[in-house]
C-alpha positions in Angstrom: 8.5 -122.5 -37.6 9.3 -121.7 -34.0 12.9 -122.2 -34.5 13.6 -120.2 -37.0 12.1 -116.5 -35.1 14.2 -114.4 -32.6 14.5 -116.1 -29.3 15.6 -112.9 -27.3 13.4 -110.6 -26.3 15.0 -107.9 -27.6 15.2 -109.6 -31.0 11.6 -110.5 -31.0 10.7 -106.7 -30.1 12.9 -105.4 -32.6 11.3 -107.6 -35.6 7.5 -106.7 -34.5 8.7 -103.1 -34.9 10.7 -103.5 -38.3 7.7 -105.5 -39.3 4.8 -102.5 -38.1 7.6 -100.3 -40.0 7.8 -101.9 -43.1 4.2 -102.4 -43.7 3.3 -98.9 -42.7 6.0 -97.6 -45.7 5.3 -100.5 -48.1 1.9 -99.1 -48.4 2.3 -95.7 -49.8 5.4 -96.8 -51.9 2.7 -99.4 -53.4 0.1 -96.9 -54.4 2.1 -94.0 -55.6 2.0 -95.3 -59.2 -1.6 -94.6 -58.8 -1.2 -91.3 -57.0 0.9 -89.9 -59.1 -2.1 -90.7 -61.8 -5.2 -88.9 -59.5 -3.2 -85.8 -58.8 -1.5 -83.4 -60.5 2.2 -82.5 -59.3 1.5 -78.7 -58.4 -1.4 -80.7 -55.8 1.6 -83.0 -54.8 3.9 -79.6 -54.4 1.1 -78.0 -52.4 0.0 -80.9 -50.0 4.4 -81.4 -49.1 4.1 -77.8 -48.2 1.4 -78.3 -45.9 3.0 -81.1 -44.0 6.1 -79.3 -44.1 4.0 -76.7 -41.6 2.2 -79.2 -40.0 5.7 -80.8 -38.7 7.8 -77.9 -38.0 4.8 -76.5 -35.7 4.0 -79.9 -34.4 7.9 -79.2 -32.4 6.2 -76.8 -30.5 2.6 -78.1 -29.0 4.0 -81.0 -26.6 7.1 -78.9 -25.9 8.8 -82.3 -26.3 7.4 -83.2 -22.9 7.0 -86.6 -24.6 10.8 -87.7 -24.6 10.1 -87.6 -20.6 7.6 -90.3 -20.5 10.7 -93.1 -19.7 12.1 -91.5 -17.2 10.3 -91.8 -14.2 10.4 -94.5 -11.6 6.9 -94.8 -11.2 4.2 -95.2 -14.7 1.6 -92.9 -12.3 4.3 -90.1 -12.0 5.2 -91.2 -16.4 0.9 -90.9 -17.2 1.0 -87.6 -15.5 3.7 -86.4 -18.1 1.9 -88.0 -20.7 -1.4 -86.5 -19.8 0.8 -83.4 -19.5 2.2 -83.2 -23.0 -1.4 -84.2 -24.2 -2.9 -80.8 -22.7 -0.1 -79.0 -23.9 -0.9 -80.3 -27.8 -4.5 -79.0 -27.7 -3.6 -75.8 -25.4 -0.9 -74.7 -28.3 -2.8 -76.1 -31.1 -5.8 -73.9 -30.3 -3.6 -70.9 -30.2 -2.0 -72.0 -33.8 -5.6 -71.8 -35.2 -6.1 -68.5 -33.7 -3.2 -67.2 -35.9 -4.1 -69.2 -38.6 -7.6 -68.1 -39.0 -6.0 -63.9 -39.2 -2.7 -65.0 -40.8 -3.7 -67.7 -43.0 -3.3 -65.7 -46.5 0.1 -63.9 -45.2 1.6 -67.1 -44.3 0.3 -68.8 -47.3 1.7 -65.3 -49.5 5.2 -65.7 -47.3 5.5 -69.7 -48.7 5.1 -68.9 -52.1 1.8 -70.4 -52.7 -1.1 -68.2 -52.1 -3.7 -71.2 -52.7 -2.3 -73.4 -49.6 -4.1 -71.1 -47.5 -7.7 -72.7 -47.1 -5.6 -75.6 -46.3 -3.0 -74.1 -43.3 -7.3 -74.3 -41.5 -6.7 -77.6 -41.1 -2.9 -77.3 -39.6 -4.1 -77.4 -36.2 -6.1 -80.1 -36.0 -2.8 -82.6 -37.6 -0.8 -80.5 -34.8 -2.9 -81.4 -32.4 -3.1 -85.5 -33.6 0.4 -85.3 -34.1 0.8 -84.6 -30.4 -1.6 -86.7 -28.8 -0.3 -89.6 -31.0 3.3 -89.3 -30.2 2.8 -88.9 -26.4 0.8 -92.1 -26.0 3.4 -93.6 -28.4 5.6 -93.1 -26.0 3.9 -94.4 -23.3 3.6 -97.5 -25.2 7.5 -97.8 -25.6 7.4 -97.3 -21.9 5.0 -100.2 -21.1 7.2 -102.2 -24.4 3.9 -102.8 -26.2 6.1 -103.0 -29.4 2.9 -105.3 -31.3 1.2 -102.1 -30.3 3.4 -99.4 -32.3 3.4 -101.7 -34.9 -0.6 -101.7 -35.2 -0.5 -98.3 -35.1 1.8 -97.4 -37.5 0.2 -99.6 -40.1 -2.9 -98.2 -39.4 -2.1 -94.8 -39.9 -0.4 -95.5 -43.0 -3.2 -97.8 -44.6 -6.1 -95.9 -43.8 -4.5 -92.5 -45.1 -3.6 -94.4 -48.1 -6.9 -96.2 -49.0 -8.4 -92.6 -48.3 -6.5 -90.7 -50.5 -6.9 -93.5 -53.0 -10.8 -92.9 -52.4 -10.6 -89.4 -52.6 -8.4 -89.3 -55.8 -11.2 -91.6 -57.4 -14.0 -89.6 -56.3 -12.2 -86.6 -57.8 -11.7 -84.9 -54.7 -9.2 -82.5 -55.8 -6.0 -81.6 -54.0 -7.9 -81.8 -50.8 -7.9 -85.4 -50.4 -4.6 -85.6 -50.0 -5.0 -83.7 -46.7 -8.0 -85.3 -45.9 -6.4 -89.1 -46.6 -3.7 -87.8 -44.3 -5.9 -86.4 -41.3 -7.8 -89.7 -41.2 -4.7 -91.8 -40.9 -4.1 -89.7 -38.3 -7.8 -90.5 -36.7 -7.6 -93.8 -37.0 -4.1 -94.5 -35.7 -4.6 -92.0 -32.6 -8.0 -93.8 -31.6 -6.7 -97.2 -31.8 -3.7 -96.4 -29.8 -5.7 -94.8 -27.1 -8.8 -97.2 -26.9 -6.0 -100.2 -26.7 -4.7 -97.5 -23.5 -7.2 -97.2 -22.4 -8.3 -100.8 -22.1 -5.3 -102.0 -20.5 -4.6 -98.4 -17.8 -8.2 -96.7 -17.3 -7.6 -97.1 -13.6 -4.6 -95.1 -14.0 -6.0 -92.8 -16.2 -9.1 -92.3 -13.8 -6.8 -91.3 -11.0 -4.3 -88.8 -12.9 -4.1 -85.0 -11.0 -3.6 -81.9 -12.9 -1.1 -80.7 -9.6 0.9 -83.5 -9.7 1.0 -82.9 -14.2 1.7 -79.4 -12.9 4.7 -80.4 -10.6 6.6 -83.2 -13.3 6.2 -80.3 -15.7 8.3 -78.5 -13.3 10.4 -81.2 -12.8 11.2 -81.8 -16.4 11.0 -78.4 -17.8 14.7 -78.9 -19.5 12.2 -80.6 -22.0 10.4 -77.6 -23.4 13.6 -75.4 -22.2 16.1 -77.1 -24.1 14.1 -79.3 -27.1 12.0 -77.2 -29.4 15.2 -75.0 -29.8 17.6 -77.9 -30.2 14.9 -79.6 -32.5 14.1 -77.0 -34.5 18.0 -76.5 -35.6 18.1 -80.2 -36.2 15.3 -79.3 -39.0 16.9 -76.4 -40.1 19.7 -78.8 -40.5 17.9 -81.5 -41.9 16.7 -79.0 -44.4 18.9 -76.9 -45.5 21.2 -78.9 -47.8 18.2 -78.5 -50.3 17.6 -74.8 -49.6 21.2 -74.3 -50.8 22.3 -76.6 -53.3 19.2 -74.7 -55.5 20.1 -71.6 -54.5 23.7 -72.0 -55.1 23.9 -74.6 -58.1 20.3 -75.5 -59.7 17.1 -77.3 -58.8 18.5 -80.0 -60.7 21.0 -81.0 -57.3 18.5 -80.4 -55.5 16.3 -82.8 -57.4 19.4 -85.4 -57.0 19.8 -84.7 -53.3 16.4 -85.2 -52.5 16.3 -88.9 -53.9 18.9 -89.8 -52.6 17.7 -88.9 -49.1 14.6 -90.7 -49.7 16.4 -93.6 -50.9 19.2 -94.0 -48.1 16.3 -92.8 -45.3 15.2 -96.1 -45.9 17.6 -98.4 -43.6 17.4 -95.7 -40.8 13.5 -95.7 -40.5 13.1 -99.2 -41.5 16.1 -101.1 -38.9 17.8 -97.9 -36.9 14.6 -96.8 -36.0 13.3 -100.2 -34.2 16.8 -100.9 -32.6 16.8 -97.8 -31.2 12.6 -97.8 -29.4 14.4 -100.9 -27.9 17.5 -99.5 -27.0 15.4 -96.3 -25.3 13.3 -98.6 -23.2 15.9 -101.0 -22.2 18.5 -98.0 -21.7 15.7 -95.6 -19.3 15.0 -98.5 -16.9 18.9 -99.6 -16.7 19.9 -95.7 -16.1 16.8 -95.7 -13.4 17.5 -98.7 -11.9 21.4 -99.1 -12.4 22.5 -95.4 -12.7 24.0 -96.1 -16.1 23.3 -98.4 -18.8 26.7 -99.2 -20.8 25.9 -103.3 -21.7 22.6 -102.1 -23.1 24.8 -99.5 -24.9 27.7 -101.5 -26.2 25.8 -104.4 -27.1 23.1 -102.0 -29.4 26.2 -100.6 -30.8 27.9 -103.9 -31.7 24.6 -104.6 -33.6 24.4 -101.5 -35.5 27.9 -102.3 -36.9 28.0 -105.5 -37.6 24.0 -104.9 -39.5 25.3 -101.9 -41.3 29.1 -102.4 -42.6 28.7 -105.4 -45.6 25.3 -103.4 -47.1 26.9 -99.9 -46.7 30.6 -100.9 -48.3 28.7 -102.2 -50.8 26.5 -100.0 -51.6 29.4 -97.1 -52.0 30.7 -99.2 -54.7 27.9 -99.8 -56.5 25.5 -96.9 -55.8 26.0 -95.0 -59.4 24.3 -97.9 -61.7 22.0 -99.2 -59.1 20.7 -95.6 -59.3 20.7 -95.5 -62.9 19.2 -99.2 -63.4 16.6 -98.2 -60.9 15.4 -94.9 -61.9 16.8 -94.4 -65.3 20.0 -93.2 -66.8 19.2 -89.4 -66.1 19.5 -90.1 -62.3 22.9 -91.3 -62.5 23.8 -88.3 -60.9 21.7 -89.0 -57.7 23.9 -92.5 -56.9 26.7 -90.2 -57.4 25.5 -87.8 -54.5 24.8 -91.2 -52.7 27.9 -92.3 -53.0 29.6 -89.3 -52.0 27.3 -89.6 -48.8 27.8 -93.2 -47.5 30.0 -92.4 -44.7 27.4 -90.1 -43.4 24.7 -92.2 -44.1 26.8 -95.4 -42.5 27.3 -92.8 -39.0 24.2 -92.0 -39.2 23.1 -95.5 -39.0 25.0 -96.0 -36.1 24.9 -92.7 -33.5 21.0 -91.7 -34.6 19.6 -94.8 -32.5 21.6 -94.2 -29.6 21.1 -90.4 -29.4 18.2 -90.9 -27.0 21.3 -91.2 -24.5 20.9 -87.1 -24.1 16.7 -87.9 -23.0 17.8 -90.4 -20.5 20.9 -88.6 -19.1 18.6 -85.4 -19.1 21.7 -83.7 -20.7 19.0 -81.6 -23.3 21.9 -78.7 -22.8 24.4 -80.6 -24.6 21.7 -81.8 -26.9 21.1 -78.3 -27.7 24.6 -77.3 -27.8 25.7 -80.3 -30.4 22.4 -79.2 -32.6 23.9 -75.6 -32.6 27.3 -77.3 -33.9 25.9 -79.5 -36.4 23.9 -76.7 -37.9 27.8 -74.4 -38.2 29.3 -77.4 -39.2 26.1 -77.8 -42.3 26.7 -74.0 -43.2 30.5 -73.7 -42.9 30.4 -76.6 -45.6 28.3 -74.9 -48.1 29.9 -71.8 -47.5 33.0 -72.9 -48.6 31.9 -75.0 -50.9 31.4 -71.6 -52.9 34.9 -71.6 -53.8 34.1 -74.8 -56.2 32.1 -75.1 -59.1 30.7 -78.5 -58.3 28.1 -79.8 -56.1 29.9 -82.9 -55.6 32.3 -81.3 -53.7 30.5 -79.1 -51.7 29.1 -82.0 -51.3 32.2 -84.1 -50.0 32.5 -80.9 -47.2 29.3 -81.1 -46.6 29.5 -85.4 -46.0 33.1 -84.8 -43.7 31.1 -82.0 -41.8 28.0 -84.7 -40.5 30.5 -87.0 -40.0 32.4 -85.6 -37.5 29.0 -84.3 -36.2 27.9 -88.1 -35.3 31.7 -88.9 -34.3 31.4 -85.9 -31.0 27.6 -87.3 -31.1 29.0 -91.2 -30.8 31.6 -90.3 -28.1 28.5 -87.7 -25.9 26.2 -90.5 -25.5 28.9 -93.1 -24.9 30.3 -91.0 -22.3 26.6 -90.6 -20.8 25.5 -94.6 -20.6 28.8 -95.3 -19.0 28.9 -92.7 -16.2 27.0 -93.6 -13.2 24.5 -90.9 -12.1 25.0 -88.8 -8.6 23.8 -90.5 -5.7 21.6 -87.0 -5.6 20.2 -87.6 -9.0 19.4 -90.9 -8.4 17.3 -89.9 -5.0 15.2 -87.4 -6.4 11.4 -88.0 -6.2 8.9 -89.0 -9.0 7.2 -86.2 -7.2 8.2 -83.5 -5.1 7.1 -83.4 -1.7 3.3 -83.3 -0.8 1.8 -84.2 -4.2 
């Protein structure tokens, strides 16, 4: 049996993360037919709005400092950055709570659902939990504790699912969906925190506020550029649904949403696991050698070999596959999937490697790329107005994304092979005197 298991550390790490991610995704998919009988479409829609507000706000709470946890040479410095990100999550979530207390009803009205207002009071709790969990997640990623990451993801998904089912059977109404989500976040964060404390309590007791502030200044480019960059990224991701609904029909937006959900599965399952391992190994190589060209090339080849056959097959069978799995009325979604396959293929290959922007501290260039991407998306839909077909518009959209991902791949490869300046190599984790 052991001979069938991967022998290399890299492959075992990827398999561990893939196992946790698969379980975390399989649980909500498995219970979806039950949840749809316990909650109404209106309740699901309201929950989706709540999650959208929460995830957008979550971009702000850590200042994106959690992305810098992998960079310092010393674990002590990295843990101070994690502490800074967690502290910011507490402070900014408290500010968000004040905003909700005064403006919950106007915000709900702006979102087009006045009944959402009572739910918004829980949004700061969710943003705090997301900020803390992400900080602990990146610390575990730095320490290469992939089993810990897999366990926490499974705990979050499983506990949220059970809580939502229990609340639904008890007649808890729409609040059960939010309560279930928060339950999952609390338990996953608690499990992660307990495991980290058990191993790193000595380092945690040695934390010093002044060092956190000094490192916040050292890595100021993360909040300076990435909050805006990731805001643009979110806009680029959400805009197709909004524009398809506005320019063509609600049905077109619905077909696109199903297409994205199906095509996102390999990204979140395989590519994200490879990306987590690449991020950890590449950051260490970059610190020690000044470049990570070999690791980049090895990961790129693996991604290419994994993806060519499945995406090629999917391109030819997508319409028939969607019609068979989801019903004949969803064949159009399969046609959209066929159009978007080249885009998804390049996304699968380049997205796991895009952490080179963070590893090489090229946040300003990441912001420029995100603006470039948003410009291409908007331009593709503006040109698409010349056509009467949503499919033709999506062809322009897919082509725009292909160009953007091609540029992204060239940039990250350049970062991986370019040695850091000697000046950069000698920068200490802490300014003098700390």
